[in-house]
C-alpha positions in Angstrom: -40.5 53.3 3.8 -41.6 53.5 0.1 -42.7 50.4 -1.8 -39.7 50.7 -4.0 -37.3 50.8 -1.1 -39.2 48.0 0.7 -38.7 45.9 -2.5 -35.0 46.6 -2.6 -34.7 45.8 1.1 -36.6 42.5 0.6 -34.3 41.7 -2.3 -31.0 42.7 -0.7 -32.1 42.1 2.9 -31.7 38.3 3.0 -28.5 38.5 0.9 -27.0 41.1 3.3 -27.9 39.1 6.5 -27.0 35.8 5.0 -23.8 37.2 3.5 
Protein backbone atom coordinates (compact mmCIF):
# COMPACT_ATOMS: atom_id res chain seq x y z
CA UNK A 1 0.00 0.00 0.00
CA UNK A 2 1.38 3.40 -0.99
CA UNK A 3 1.87 6.12 1.60
CA UNK A 4 -0.78 8.22 -0.11
CA UNK A 5 -3.30 5.38 -0.01
CA UNK A 6 -2.38 4.59 3.57
CA UNK A 7 -3.05 8.22 4.47
CA UNK A 8 -6.43 8.16 2.76
CA UNK A 9 -7.34 4.92 4.50
CA UNK A 10 -6.27 6.33 7.87
CA UNK A 11 -8.43 9.36 7.15
CA UNK A 12 -11.52 7.53 5.86
CA UNK A 13 -10.90 4.29 7.72
CA UNK A 14 -12.30 5.39 11.10
CA UNK A 15 -15.15 7.31 9.46
CA UNK A 16 -16.09 4.25 7.38
CA UNK A 17 -16.00 1.87 10.33
CA UNK A 18 -17.62 4.34 12.73
CA UNK A 19 -20.21 5.28 10.14
